[in-house]
C-alpha positions in Angstrom: -5.0 11.9 20.2 -5.9 8.9 18.0 -3.4 7.6 15.5 -5.4 8.7 12.4 -5.4 12.4 13.6 -1.7 12.1 14.4 -1.0 10.7 11.0 -2.6 13.8 9.4 -0.4 16.1 11.5 2.7 14.1 10.4 1.6 14.5 6.7 1.1 18.2 7.2 4.6 18.6 8.6 6.0 16.8 5.6 4.0 18.9 3.2 5.2 22.1 4.9 8.7 21.4 3.8 7.9 20.1 0.3 8.5 16.4 0.9 8.2 14.2 -2.2 6.1 11.0 -2.7 4.3 11.0 0.6 2.7 7.6 1.2 0.7 6.4 4.2 0.8 2.7 5.0 -2.3 1.8 7.0 -1.2 -1.1 9.1 -4.2 -1.1 11.5 -5.6 -4.3 10.0 -2.2 -6.1 9.6 -1.6 -8.8 12.1 1.4 -8.2 14.4 2.1 -4.8 13.0 4.3 -2.5 15.1 2.2 0.6 14.6 -1.1 1.7 13.1 0.5 3.9 10.4 3.8 4.2 8.7 4.2 7.4 6.8 7.0 7.7 4.2 8.3 10.6 2.2 11.4 11.4 0.2 13.7 14.5 0.2 16.2 15.7 -2.3 19.0 16.5 0.1 20.2 15.8 3.7 19.3 19.4 4.6 15.7 18.8 3.4 15.5 15.5 5.3 16.5 17.3 8.5 14.0 20.2 7.8 11.1 17.7 7.2 11.9 15.9 10.4 11.9 19.1 12.4 8.6 20.2 10.8 6.9 16.8 11.6 7.9 17.1 15.2 6.7 20.8 15.3 3.3 20.0 13.8 2.8 17.0 16.1 3.6 19.0 19.2 2.1 22.4 18.4 -1.2 21.0 17.1 -1.5 17.7 18.9 0.7 18.0 22.0 2.4 14.8 20.9 6.1 14.2 21.4 8.0 11.3 19.8 8.8 8.3 21.9 12.0 7.7 19.9 14.0 9.2 17.0 16.7 7.6 14.9 19.0 8.8 12.1 19.2 12.5 13.0 23.1 12.4 12.7 23.4 10.9 9.2 20.3 12.7 7.8 19.7 10.0 5.1 16.8 8.2 6.8 15.2 9.7 9.9 12.7 7.7 11.8 10.3 9.4 14.2 8.4 7.0 16.3 5.2 8.3 18.0 4.3 4.6 18.9 1.1 4.3 16.9 2.4 6.4 14.0 6.0 6.1 12.6 7.3 8.7 10.2 10.1 7.7 7.8 11.9 10.6 6.1 14.3 9.3 3.4 16.8 10.8 1.0 15.4 9.5 -2.3 18.2 7.0 -3.0 17.8 5.4 0.4 14.1 5.1 0.1 14.5 3.2 -3.2 17.1 1.0 -1.6 15.0 0.0 1.5 11.6 -0.1 -0.3 9.5 -0.3 2.8 6.3 -0.2 0.7 7.0 -3.7 -0.5 8.1 -4.9 2.9 4.6 -4.2 4.3 2.7 -5.6 1.3 -0.4 -6.3 3.4 -0.9 -2.7 4.3 -3.4 -0.4 2.7 -1.4 2.1 0.7 -2.7 5.7 0.6 -0.8 8.1 -1.7 -0.9 11.7 -0.7 -1.2 14.2 -3.5 
C-alpha cells in the first residue's frame, strides 16, 4: 500500500473516534524527512487518545493489511505515536500538542488541514 492511501486510512481512524484538529504534514518533498506523512490530531482526554490510537490501528489493518512497525506512548496516553514507516500518526492530548508544536518543527512540510 502506498503512503498516501495509508495516510487516508489513518485519518479515517482518527475521524471515527472524533479526533480534533486533524492535520496532515506532507513531508514527501522535504529533504531528509523521516517519513512521507506525519498525521497529527488532538483528543480531550487520555481515554480518547487511547481510543483514537486503537481506531487508527484497526482501520490500517482491516482495510489496508498494514501493521505498525513501532508504537510509543500507549502507557501514559498523552502522546501516542504509531509508526507505519512511511506514515507516522501522532495522537496528542490537546495540552501536549500545544507544548510540542510539531507543525512548526516541520515548517517546510505542506500542511493539509482535514475538515
